[in-house]
ROTIZA-522201 format. One record per residue (C-alpha): residue number from 1; x, y, z. Coordinates in nm, 3 decimals, decimal comma. Example, Ala and Ser with C-alpha at 12.3 -4.5 7.8 and 13.67 -1.06 7.14 Angstrom:
2
+-----+---------+---------+---------+
|   k |       X |       Y |       Z |
+-----+---------+---------+---------+
|   1 |   1,230 |  -0,450 |   0,780 |
|   2 |   1,367 |  -0,106 |   0,714 |
+-----+---------+---------+---------+
***
This chain:
96
+-----+---------+---------+---------+
|   k |       X |       Y |       Z |
+-----+---------+---------+---------+
|   1 |  -0,064 |   1,025 |   3,472 |
|   2 |   0,243 |   0,829 |   3,531 |
|   3 |   0,511 |   0,961 |   3,342 |
|   4 |   0,573 |   0,742 |   3,145 |
|   5 |   0,323 |   0,893 |   2,918 |
|   6 |   0,427 |   1,184 |   2,837 |
|   7 |   0,748 |   0,972 |   2,662 |
|   8 |   0,568 |   0,720 |   2,508 |
|   9 |   0,478 |   0,767 |   2,114 |
|  10 |   0,085 |   0,772 |   2,031 |
|  11 |   0,074 |   0,472 |   1,791 |
|  12 |   0,013 |   0,517 |   1,438 |
|  13 |  -0,316 |   0,390 |   1,354 |
|  14 |  -0,180 |   0,154 |   1,060 |
|  15 |  -0,440 |   0,205 |   0,818 |
|  16 |  -0,382 |   0,532 |   0,787 |
|  17 |  -0,041 |   0,435 |   0,727 |
|  18 |  -0,127 |   0,140 |   0,481 |
|  19 |  -0,328 |   0,429 |   0,266 |
|  20 |  -0,120 |   0,699 |   0,273 |
|  21 |   0,172 |   0,507 |   0,150 |
|  22 |  -0,077 |   0,325 |  -0,153 |
|  23 |  -0,185 |   0,658 |  -0,237 |
|  24 |   0,258 |   0,791 |  -0,216 |
|  25 |   0,363 |   0,517 |  -0,412 |
|  26 |   0,129 |   0,271 |  -0,520 |
|  27 |   0,089 |   0,162 |  -0,879 |
|  28 |  -0,286 |   0,317 |  -1,130 |
|  29 |  -0,420 |   0,076 |  -1,306 |
|  30 |  -0,877 |   0,151 |  -1,260 |
|  31 |  -1,085 |  -0,020 |  -1,152 |
|  32 |  -1,456 |  -0,050 |  -1,135 |
|  33 |  -1,743 |   0,033 |  -0,813 |
|  34 |  -1,902 |  -0,416 |  -0,760 |
|  35 |  -2,109 |  -0,298 |  -0,505 |
|  36 |  -2,178 |  -0,046 |  -0,214 |
|  37 |  -2,275 |  -0,077 |   0,201 |
|  38 |  -2,438 |   0,204 |   0,320 |
|  39 |  -2,471 |   0,357 |   0,681 |
|  40 |  -2,834 |   0,370 |   0,849 |
|  41 |  -2,875 |   0,732 |   0,720 |
|  42 |  -2,853 |   0,614 |   0,349 |
|  43 |  -2,473 |   0,713 |   0,277 |
|  44 |  -2,252 |   0,576 |   0,128 |
|  45 |  -1,940 |   0,362 |   0,376 |
|  46 |  -1,812 |   0,132 |   0,207 |
|  47 |  -1,697 |   0,073 |  -0,125 |
|  48 |  -1,700 |  -0,334 |  -0,372 |
|  49 |  -1,439 |  -0,273 |  -0,611 |
|  50 |  -1,248 |  -0,554 |  -0,870 |
|  51 |  -0,929 |  -0,408 |  -1,053 |
|  52 |  -0,692 |  -0,635 |  -1,251 |
|  53 |  -0,318 |  -0,619 |  -1,231 |
|  54 |  -0,092 |  -0,872 |  -1,505 |
|  55 |  -0,425 |  -1,051 |  -1,635 |
|  56 |  -0,501 |  -1,154 |  -1,276 |
|  57 |  -0,852 |  -0,974 |  -1,120 |
|  58 |  -0,873 |  -0,888 |  -0,772 |
|  59 |  -1,211 |  -0,768 |  -0,542 |
|  60 |  -1,130 |  -0,567 |  -0,293 |
|  61 |  -1,341 |  -0,373 |  -0,045 |
|  62 |  -1,257 |  -0,033 |   0,175 |
|  63 |  -1,455 |   0,216 |   0,374 |
|  64 |  -1,463 |   0,601 |   0,291 |
|  65 |  -1,301 |   0,828 |   0,427 |
|  66 |  -1,482 |   1,190 |   0,493 |
|  67 |  -1,270 |   1,334 |   0,238 |
|  68 |  -1,437 |   1,089 |   0,094 |
|  69 |  -1,804 |   1,094 |   0,123 |
|  70 |  -1,794 |   1,433 |   0,008 |
|  71 |  -1,821 |   1,266 |  -0,300 |
|  72 |  -2,008 |   0,957 |  -0,306 |
|  73 |  -2,222 |   1,040 |  -0,673 |
|  74 |  -1,829 |   0,922 |  -0,779 |
|  75 |  -1,884 |   0,554 |  -0,588 |
|  76 |  -2,169 |   0,459 |  -0,746 |
|  77 |  -2,191 |   0,126 |  -0,808 |
|  78 |  -2,032 |   0,069 |  -1,192 |
|  79 |  -1,808 |   0,367 |  -1,189 |
|  80 |  -1,468 |   0,375 |  -1,304 |
|  81 |  -1,194 |   0,453 |  -1,003 |
|  82 |  -0,896 |   0,461 |  -1,034 |
|  83 |  -0,725 |   0,215 |  -0,746 |
|  84 |  -0,360 |   0,280 |  -0,638 |
|  85 |  -0,141 |  -0,090 |  -0,500 |
|  86 |   0,147 |  -0,255 |  -0,352 |
|  87 |   0,352 |  -0,364 |  -0,747 |
|  88 |   0,499 |  -0,622 |  -0,497 |
|  89 |   0,114 |  -0,723 |  -0,352 |
|  90 |  -0,119 |  -0,673 |  -0,599 |
|  91 |  -0,425 |  -0,759 |  -0,329 |
|  92 |  -0,294 |  -0,402 |  -0,093 |
|  93 |  -0,492 |  -0,138 |  -0,268 |
|  94 |  -0,740 |   0,153 |  -0,218 |
|  95 |  -0,942 |   0,354 |  -0,394 |
|  96 |  -0,845 |   0,694 |  -0,473 |
+-----+---------+---------+---------+
***
């Protein structure tokens, strides 16, 4: 291993940083699960959801993290979920 690798900072995962930022300081609204995406074993892997901010309806999708996969019953189609979004860019959102 080259000596320069010892001083190189590890690159943070931008998706994890984005989620952390929204979970910490994003505004809260209510959303609805529209659809789900399953993996080969049938477990929910991805959710498609909609939410409204200032009279504008948004739709997005998100891969569930490990903690959310443990509560996959909470993400069935039609379920109401809490959404955190960036007030300056409402399209930037995560399911809590």
